[in-house]
C-alpha positions as CSV (number, residue, x, y, z in Angstrom):
1,M,-19.8,3.7,-5.6
2,D,-19.7,5.4,-9.2
3,W,-18.5,2.1,-11.6
4,V,-18.9,4.2,-14.4
5,T,-16.3,7.3,-13.8
6,D,-14.3,5.6,-10.6
7,E,-10.9,5.2,-11.5
8,I,-9.5,2.2,-10.2
9,I,-6.4,2.1,-8.0
10,V,-4.3,-1.1,-7.7
11,C,-1.6,-2.1,-5.1
12,D,0.8,-4.0,-7.2
13,V,1.7,-1.9,-10.3
14,P,2.1,-4.6,-13.1
15,L,5.4,-4.6,-15.0
16,T,3.5,-4.1,-18.7
17,T,0.7,-2.8,-19.8
18,I,-1.7,-3.2,-23.0
19,E,-3.5,-0.9,-25.0
20,F,-5.6,-1.2,-28.1
21,L,-6.4,1.1,-30.5
22,S,-10.3,0.4,-31.1
23,P,-12.4,1.4,-34.3
24,C,-13.0,5.1,-34.4
25,D,-17.1,4.6,-34.9
26,G,-18.7,4.8,-31.5
27,P,-19.1,7.4,-28.6
28,T,-15.4,6.0,-27.2
29,E,-13.8,7.0,-29.9
30,Q,-9.8,6.8,-29.0
31,S,-6.9,8.9,-30.6
32,L,-3.8,7.1,-30.8
33,N,-2.2,10.1,-29.4
34,G,-4.3,9.5,-26.4
35,L,-3.2,6.3,-26.1
36,I,0.4,7.3,-25.7
37,D,0.0,10.0,-23.5
38,R,-1.8,7.6,-21.0
39,I,1.2,5.0,-21.5
40,Y,3.7,8.0,-20.9
41,K,1.8,10.1,-18.0
42,K,0.3,7.3,-16.0
43,H,1.8,3.6,-16.4
44,F,5.6,4.7,-16.9
45,P,5.4,7.2,-13.7
46,A,3.4,4.2,-11.5
47,G,6.4,2.4,-12.2
48,V,5.3,0.0,-15.3
49,K,8.4,-1.0,-17.0
50,T,6.7,-1.5,-20.9
51,G,3.5,0.1,-22.7
52,W,2.4,-2.5,-25.2
53,L,0.2,-0.6,-28.0
54,L,-1.9,-2.8,-30.1
55,V,-3.6,-1.8,-33.8
56,P,-5.4,-4.7,-34.7
57,S,-6.6,-2.9,-38.2
58,L,-3.5,-3.2,-39.1
59,Q,-1.7,-6.0,-37.4
60,I,0.8,-3.9,-35.6
61,I,2.2,-3.9,-31.9
62,S,4.3,-1.1,-30.5
63,I,6.3,-2.2,-27.2
64,L,6.9,1.6,-25.7
65,L,9.8,2.3,-22.9
66,P,10.0,4.9,-20.2
67,N,13.0,6.5,-22.0
68,H,10.7,7.2,-24.9
69,K,12.1,4.7,-27.2
70,Q,9.6,2.4,-28.9
71,A,10.1,-1.7,-31.0
72,N,7.2,-2.0,-33.7
73,F,6.8,-5.1,-35.2
74,T,4.5,-6.0,-37.7
75,E,5.5,-10.1,-38.4
76,G,7.7,-12.8,-37.0
77,F,8.1,-12.8,-33.0
78,I,7.7,-9.8,-30.8
79,T,9.7,-9.7,-27.9
80,D,9.7,-7.1,-24.8
81,P,13.0,-5.9,-24.2
82,E,12.4,-5.4,-20.6
83,T,10.7,-8.5,-19.2
84,G,11.7,-10.9,-22.1
85,L,8.0,-11.8,-22.8
86,Q,8.3,-13.4,-26.4
87,L,5.0,-13.7,-28.6
88,R,4.2,-14.9,-32.4
89,L,2.3,-11.9,-33.9
90,S,0.5,-14.3,-36.1
91,D,-1.2,-15.7,-32.5
92,I,-2.5,-12.3,-31.5
93,F,-3.5,-11.4,-35.0
94,E,-5.2,-14.7,-36.4
95,G,-6.5,-14.9,-40.4
């Protein structure tokens, strides 16, 4: 097995996925558009209901939906419209 480039395939699809936008200071730079494309082109076609995109440097969470709608959160409670999951933003981004 090639543990570096092997793509893991799961049998059970999660209800939601979470992607983090990492700081762009290393060899594995990510772009915001790259993460959004991954959610729309890989996660949703596989059956995922929502894709969470976390931007820790700005303390923002966006919940993306397959119909290209989204909900953006910068304070208060986060509510996933598909799963009903609720979290307090301050519990995720402490400090």
